[in-house]
C-alpha positions as CSV (number, residue, x, y, z in Angstrom):
1,X,-7.8,-11.3,0.3
2,X,-5.7,-13.6,-1.9
3,X,-7.0,-17.1,-2.2
4,X,-4.0,-19.4,-1.9
5,X,-5.8,-22.7,-1.8
6,X,-5.3,-23.4,-5.5
7,X,-1.6,-22.7,-5.5
8,X,0.9,-25.5,-5.9
9,X,2.0,-26.3,-2.4
10,X,3.4,-29.8,-3.2
11,X,6.2,-29.1,-5.7
12,X,9.3,-28.3,-3.7
13,X,11.1,-26.2,-6.3
14,X,10.5,-24.7,-9.7
15,X,13.0,-22.7,-11.8
16,X,12.7,-20.1,-14.5
17,X,15.9,-18.9,-16.2
18,X,16.2,-15.1,-16.4
19,X,19.9,-14.6,-16.8
20,X,19.8,-14.7,-20.6
21,X,17.3,-11.9,-20.8
22,X,20.1,-9.3,-20.6
23,X,21.7,-10.7,-23.7
24,X,18.4,-11.1,-25.6
25,X,17.3,-7.5,-25.1
26,X,18.9,-4.0,-25.2
27,X,18.2,-3.7,-21.4
28,X,16.0,-5.3,-18.8
29,X,14.4,-3.4,-15.9
30,X,13.5,-4.7,-12.4
31,X,11.8,-8.1,-12.3
32,X,8.5,-8.8,-10.6
33,X,7.0,-12.1,-9.5
34,X,3.4,-13.1,-9.5
35,X,2.0,-13.8,-6.0
36,X,1.8,-17.5,-6.6
37,X,5.4,-17.6,-7.9
38,X,4.5,-19.2,-11.2
39,X,5.5,-16.2,-13.4
40,X,8.3,-13.7,-13.3
41,X,8.3,-10.6,-15.6
42,X,10.2,-7.5,-16.5
43,X,10.0,-4.5,-18.8
44,X,12.4,-4.9,-21.6
45,X,13.7,-2.6,-24.4
46,X,13.9,-4.4,-27.7
47,X,14.8,-1.5,-30.0
48,X,15.0,2.3,-30.0
49,X,11.5,3.5,-29.0
50,X,10.2,0.0,-28.6
51,X,9.4,-1.5,-25.2
52,X,7.8,-4.8,-24.2
53,X,7.3,-7.1,-21.3
54,X,9.0,-10.4,-21.0
55,X,7.1,-13.1,-18.9
56,X,8.8,-16.4,-18.2
57,X,11.0,-15.8,-21.3
58,X,8.2,-14.8,-23.7
59,X,7.2,-11.2,-24.7
60,X,3.8,-9.7,-25.0
61,X,2.3,-9.8,-28.5
62,X,2.6,-6.1,-29.2
63,X,5.3,-3.6,-28.1
64,X,4.6,-0.1,-26.9
65,X,6.4,3.3,-27.1
66,X,6.9,3.4,-23.3
67,X,6.1,1.1,-20.4
68,X,6.4,1.7,-16.7
69,X,5.1,0.6,-13.3
70,X,4.9,-3.1,-14.0
71,X,2.9,-4.9,-11.3
72,X,1.0,-8.2,-10.7
73,X,-2.5,-7.9,-9.2
74,X,-3.4,-10.1,-6.2
75,X,-5.3,-12.5,-8.6
76,X,-2.2,-12.9,-10.8
77,X,-2.9,-10.5,-13.7
78,X,0.1,-8.6,-15.0
79,X,-0.4,-4.9,-15.4
80,X,1.5,-1.9,-16.7
81,X,1.1,1.7,-17.7
82,X,1.8,2.0,-21.4
83,X,2.1,4.6,-24.1
84,X,1.2,4.2,-27.7
85,X,1.0,7.0,-30.3
86,X,1.6,9.5,-27.6
87,X,-1.4,8.4,-25.5
88,X,-1.3,6.5,-22.2
89,X,-3.5,3.8,-20.8
90,X,-3.3,0.5,-18.7
91,X,-2.4,-2.8,-20.2
92,X,-3.5,-6.0,-18.6
93,X,-1.6,-9.1,-19.7
94,X,-0.6,-7.2,-22.8
95,X,-4.1,-6.0,-23.7
96,X,-4.6,-2.2,-23.4
97,X,-7.7,-0.6,-22.1
98,X,-9.9,1.0,-24.8
99,X,-9.8,4.4,-23.2
100,X,-6.7,6.5,-23.8
101,X,-5.4,9.6,-21.9
102,X,-2.8,12.3,-22.0
103,X,-1.2,10.6,-19.0
104,X,-2.0,8.0,-16.3
105,X,-0.3,7.4,-13.0
106,X,-0.6,5.9,-9.5
107,X,-2.4,2.6,-10.3
108,X,-4.4,1.2,-7.4
109,X,-5.5,-2.4,-6.9
110,X,-8.2,-4.0,-4.9
111,X,-7.3,-6.6,-2.3
112,X,-8.6,-9.5,-4.4
113,X,-7.0,-8.0,-7.6
114,X,-10.3,-7.8,-9.4
115,X,-10.3,-4.0,-9.8
116,X,-7.7,-1.6,-11.2
117,X,-7.9,2.2,-10.9
118,X,-5.6,5.0,-12.1
119,X,-5.4,8.8,-12.0
120,X,-5.5,10.4,-15.5
121,X,-5.0,13.7,-17.2
122,X,-6.8,14.6,-20.3
123,X,-6.8,18.0,-21.9
124,X,-5.4,19.6,-18.7
125,X,-8.2,18.1,-16.7
126,X,-7.9,15.4,-14.1
127,X,-9.9,12.4,-12.9
128,X,-9.8,8.7,-12.2
129,X,-10.6,5.6,-14.2
130,X,-11.8,2.3,-12.7
131,X,-11.6,-0.8,-14.8
132,X,-11.4,1.2,-18.0
133,X,-14.4,3.5,-17.0
134,X,-13.3,7.1,-16.5
135,X,-15.1,9.7,-14.4
136,X,-17.6,11.7,-16.4
137,X,-16.6,14.9,-14.5
138,X,-13.0,16.1,-14.5
139,X,-11.2,18.8,-12.5
140,X,-8.3,21.3,-12.5
141,X,-6.2,19.1,-10.3
142,X,-6.4,15.7,-8.4
143,X,-4.4,14.4,-5.5
144,X,-4.7,11.7,-2.8
145,X,-6.5,9.1,-5.0
146,X,-8.0,6.1,-3.3
147,X,-9.8,2.9,-4.2
148,X,-12.6,1.6,-2.0
149,X,-12.0,-1.7,0.0
150,X,-14.5,-3.5,-2.2
151,X,-12.9,-2.2,-5.4
152,X,-16.1,-0.6,-6.7
153,X,-15.5,3.1,-6.0
154,X,-12.7,5.7,-6.4
155,X,-12.2,9.1,-4.7
156,X,-9.7,11.9,-4.7
157,X,-9.0,15.5,-3.6
158,X,-9.9,17.8,-6.5
159,X,-9.5,21.5,-7.3
160,X,-13.0,23.0,-8.0
161,X,-12.1,26.7,-8.2
162,X,-9.4,27.8,-10.5
163,X,-6.7,30.1,-9.1
164,X,-3.6,31.7,-10.5
165,X,-0.3,31.7,-8.7
166,X,-0.7,35.3,-7.5
167,X,-4.3,34.8,-6.4
168,X,-3.3,34.0,-2.8
169,X,-6.7,35.0,-1.4
170,X,-8.4,32.3,-3.4
171,X,-6.2,29.6,-1.9
172,X,-6.8,31.0,1.6
173,X,-10.6,31.0,1.1
174,X,-10.5,27.5,-0.3
175,X,-10.3,25.9,-3.8
176,X,-10.3,22.1,-2.9
177,X,-12.9,19.5,-2.3
178,X,-13.2,15.7,-2.6
179,X,-15.0,13.7,-5.2
180,X,-16.2,10.1,-5.2
181,X,-16.7,8.5,-8.6
182,X,-16.4,12.0,-10.0
183,X,-19.2,13.5,-7.9
184,X,-17.8,16.3,-5.8
185,X,-18.7,17.3,-2.2
186,X,-21.0,20.4,-1.7
187,X,-18.4,22.1,0.5
188,X,-15.0,23.5,-0.4
189,X,-11.9,23.6,1.9
190,X,-8.5,25.2,2.0
191,X,-7.0,21.6,1.7
192,X,-8.2,18.0,1.6
193,X,-5.8,15.1,2.2
194,X,-5.8,11.4,2.9
195,X,-9.2,10.4,1.6
196,X,-10.5,7.0,2.7
197,X,-13.7,5.2,1.6
198,X,-15.9,3.3,4.0
199,X,-16.1,-0.5,3.7
200,X,-19.6,-0.3,2.3
201,X,-18.5,2.3,-0.4
202,X,-21.0,5.0,0.6
203,X,-18.9,7.5,2.6
204,X,-15.6,9.4,2.2
205,X,-13.7,10.7,5.2
206,X,-10.7,13.0,4.8
207,X,-8.3,15.4,6.6
208,X,-9.4,19.0,5.9
209,X,-8.1,22.4,6.6
210,X,-10.8,24.9,7.3
211,X,-8.5,27.9,7.6
212,X,-4.8,28.4,7.5
213,X,-4.7,27.2,11.2
214,X,-7.7,25.0,11.8
215,X,-7.8,21.3,10.9
216,X,-10.4,18.6,11.3
217,X,-12.0,15.6,9.6
218,X,-14.8,15.9,7.1
219,X,-17.2,13.0,6.4
220,X,-19.0,13.3,3.1
221,X,-18.2,17.0,3.1
222,X,-19.5,17.7,6.6
223,X,-16.6,18.6,9.1
224,X,-16.5,17.6,12.7
225,X,-17.7,20.3,15.0
226,X,-14.4,20.5,16.7
227,X,-11.2,21.8,15.1
228,X,-7.6,20.9,16.0
229,X,-4.0,22.0,15.6
230,X,-3.5,19.0,13.2
231,X,-5.0,15.8,12.2
232,X,-3.8,12.5,10.6
233,X,-5.4,10.1,8.2
234,X,-8.9,8.9,9.3
235,X,-10.1,5.3,9.4
236,X,-13.6,3.8,9.6
237,X,-14.6,1.4,12.4
238,X,-15.6,-1.7,10.4
239,X,-18.3,-2.6,12.9
240,X,-19.9,0.7,13.8
241,X,-19.0,2.8,10.8
242,X,-17.8,5.7,13.0
243,X,-14.7,7.6,11.9
244,X,-11.5,7.8,14.0
245,X,-8.4,9.9,13.5
246,X,-5.4,11.1,15.4
247,X,-5.8,14.8,16.4
248,X,-3.4,17.3,17.9
249,X,-4.5,19.0,21.1
250,X,-2.4,21.3,23.2
251,X,0.8,20.1,21.5
252,X,0.1,16.4,22.0
253,X,-1.6,13.8,19.8
254,X,-4.9,12.1,20.9
255,X,-7.3,9.7,19.3
256,X,-10.7,11.1,18.4
257,X,-13.9,9.3,17.3
258,X,-16.5,11.4,15.4
259,X,-14.7,14.5,16.9
260,X,-14.7,13.3,20.6
261,X,-11.4,12.3,22.3
262,X,-11.5,8.6,23.3
263,X,-8.0,7.3,24.2
264,X,-7.0,8.8,27.6
265,X,-3.2,8.9,27.0
266,X,-1.7,11.7,24.9
267,X,1.4,11.0,22.8
268,X,4.2,13.0,21.2
269,X,3.0,11.3,18.0
270,X,0.1,9.0,17.1
271,X,-0.6,7.8,13.6
272,X,-1.1,4.8,11.2
273,X,-4.3,3.5,12.7
274,X,-5.1,-0.1,12.0
275,X,-8.2,-2.2,13.0
276,X,-8.0,-5.9,13.6
277,X,-9.7,-8.2,11.0
278,X,-12.6,-8.7,13.4
279,X,-12.9,-5.0,14.0
280,X,-12.7,-5.3,17.8
281,X,-9.1,-4.0,18.3
282,X,-7.4,-0.9,17.2
283,X,-3.6,-0.4,17.0
284,X,-1.5,2.7,16.2
285,X,2.1,3.7,15.9
286,X,3.0,6.1,18.8
287,X,5.9,8.0,20.3
288,X,5.8,8.3,24.1
289,X,8.6,10.8,24.0
290,X,10.8,12.3,21.3
291,X,12.7,9.4,19.7
292,X,10.9,6.8,21.6
293,X,8.6,4.8,19.3
294,X,6.3,1.9,19.9
295,X,2.9,0.4,19.3
296,X,-0.3,1.2,21.2
297,X,-3.2,-1.3,21.1
298,X,-6.6,-0.2,22.4
299,X,-4.9,2.8,24.0
300,X,-2.2,0.9,25.9
301,X,1.4,1.2,24.6
302,X,3.9,-1.6,24.5
303,X,6.6,-1.5,27.2
304,X,9.4,-1.7,24.6
305,X,10.6,1.4,22.9
306,X,12.6,1.9,19.6
307,X,14.8,4.9,18.8
308,X,14.3,5.3,15.1
309,X,11.2,4.0,13.5
310,X,8.1,1.7,13.7
311,X,6.1,0.8,10.6
312,X,4.1,-1.9,8.8
313,X,1.7,-2.7,11.6
314,X,0.1,-6.1,10.9
315,X,-2.6,-8.0,12.7
316,X,-2.8,-11.8,12.6
317,X,-5.8,-13.2,10.8
318,X,-7.4,-14.2,14.1
319,X,-7.0,-10.6,15.4
320,X,-5.1,-11.9,18.5
321,X,-1.5,-10.9,17.7
322,X,0.2,-7.9,16.1
323,X,3.6,-7.4,14.6
324,X,5.5,-4.5,13.2
325,X,8.8,-3.6,11.5
326,X,11.0,-1.6,13.8
327,X,14.3,0.3,13.6
328,X,16.5,0.8,16.6
329,X,19.9,2.3,16.7
330,X,20.2,2.1,12.9
331,X,19.3,-1.7,12.8
332,X,16.0,-3.1,11.4
333,X,14.1,-5.9,13.0
334,X,10.6,-7.2,13.9
335,X,8.6,-6.9,17.1
336,X,5.7,-9.3,17.9
337,X,3.3,-8.8,20.7
338,X,5.6,-6.2,22.4
339,X,8.8,-8.3,22.2
340,X,11.6,-7.6,19.7
341,X,13.3,-10.4,17.8
342,X,17.0,-10.9,18.7
343,X,18.1,-11.0,15.1
344,X,18.6,-7.6,13.5
345,X,19.0,-6.7,9.8
346,X,20.1,-4.1,7.3
347,X,16.4,-4.0,6.2
348,X,13.2,-5.9,7.0
349,X,9.9,-6.0,5.2
350,X,6.3,-6.2,6.3
351,X,5.6,-9.2,8.6
352,X,3.4,-12.1,7.4
353,X,1.3,-14.2,9.8
354,X,0.4,-17.8,9.3
355,X,-3.4,-18.4,9.1
356,X,-3.6,-19.5,12.7
357,X,-1.4,-16.6,13.9
358,X,1.2,-18.9,15.4
359,X,4.1,-18.0,13.1
360,X,5.5,-14.7,11.7
361,X,7.7,-14.5,8.6
362,X,9.4,-11.7,6.7
363,X,11.8,-11.0,3.9
364,X,15.0,-9.5,5.3
365,X,18.3,-8.2,4.1
366,X,21.8,-8.6,5.5
367,X,25.1,-7.8,3.8
368,X,23.4,-7.0,0.5
369,X,21.7,-10.4,0.3
370,X,18.2,-11.4,1.0
371,X,16.6,-14.3,2.9
372,X,13.6,-15.2,4.9
373,X,13.2,-15.0,8.7
374,X,10.6,-17.2,10.5
375,X,9.9,-16.7,14.2
376,X,13.3,-15.0,14.7
377,X,15.2,-17.9,12.9
378,X,16.9,-17.4,9.5
379,X,16.6,-19.6,6.5
380,X,20.4,-20.4,5.8
381,X,20.3,-19.3,2.1
382,X,21.4,-15.9,0.6
383,X,19.7,-14.6,-2.5
384,X,20.3,-11.8,-4.9
385,X,16.7,-10.8,-5.0
386,X,13.6,-11.9,-3.1
387,X,9.9,-11.3,-2.6
388,X,7.7,-11.5,0.5
389,X,6.9,-15.0,1.7
390,X,3.5,-16.5,1.9
391,X,2.0,-19.2,4.1
392,X,0.1,-22.3,2.9
393,X,-3.5,-22.4,4.0
394,X,-2.7,-24.9,6.7
395,X,0.3,-22.9,7.9
396,X,2.8,-25.7,7.6
397,X,4.7,-24.4,4.5
398,X,6.2,-21.2,3.2
399,X,6.3,-20.1,-0.4
400,X,9.5,-18.1,-1.1
401,X,10.4,-16.5,-4.4
402,X,14.0,-15.5,-5.2
403,X,16.6,-14.9,-7.9
404,X,20.0,-16.6,-7.7
405,X,22.7,-16.7,-10.3
406,X,20.4,-15.8,-13.2
407,X,17.6,-18.2,-12.1
408,X,14.2,-17.4,-10.6
409,X,13.3,-19.9,-7.9
410,X,9.9,-20.8,-6.6
411,X,10.4,-22.8,-3.4
412,X,8.0,-24.4,-1.0
413,X,9.7,-24.7,2.4
414,X,8.3,-26.7,5.3
415,X,8.0,-24.6,8.5
416,X,9.6,-27.5,10.3
417,X,12.9,-27.0,8.5
418,X,13.5,-23.8,10.5
419,X,14.0,-25.9,13.7
């Protein structure tokens, strides 16, 4: 988790001019803000075939042939995928990794920002690299890459048997497995999807297809004894280490643990499992009927239903409350503890709880402008661009980062100002 204690919570407002960047450079791409709001950056083109990154008005020391996927890590480092002399790698605060590849993509970051992983292709073989250390073994293909919760391990679905486009029998027999840190499972499957690594970094669980019609979950390459008409992404119980996943049985979706059904209620849909921080509660997005979406917590669905969508489940730090982004009749909003906010929006982003769970905030959009909503009350200020808010450690203030009239603003707003 991000440690916000050292952030500046006393200065009410800081400004960084960004409007002149467009006149200084050939073009400027989408800006990104550091989590603490102290830096704003964007990829810029300074000349033909020459790209750089501008941070608070200053460019990195060395340009690159191409740059993309600019992102800040949780600990404030600025990363990008960069190309130089036809080879790709990762640059961190302008310093490229020593290893170079034919191509890199899909960067993954640990929660504390300490680890960075990417997928890579080199000489038509595929693997992953973690903190500039590539897998020793590479494979004919790689999909569904993941980084372990502790940032120490990587895994992905890999092709271990080569097959031509016309060799349909090979695909039906199975060509795919999973690998962690480059070491592949002993068993091969028709397909392997949605890998996840256990909190202790010792185990991979994944959706697998045994035949064209039989699906189940495999743990370290060993499939559950039962098969199903479909499965969704597995999760690990952080306390017991058991594996849970939504499974399709007789046309409905149920929850299974180590292959055994545990929630009594079947649903039209059940997915996006989320354990509370203390590991004692489990939530999921469910549909009770077609077009009737809601949230189920420990097997019991909220009474409120939404016609279009539910996403971004979020537990409070104390595990007592849960919130989600919802869409109902083409309007976006938030629901907290089974009750929908009265305000609706053109778009809403992932809810953020205060440390004590007493407040919920989110970035929202209305009429092409962005602002912040706190406990169903709007900050009366419209912005051209904005980032997710963050609470101070004591929960009394909000950090909100915006761009307005060519200026990046870092504001600390007392919760009491929302009335």
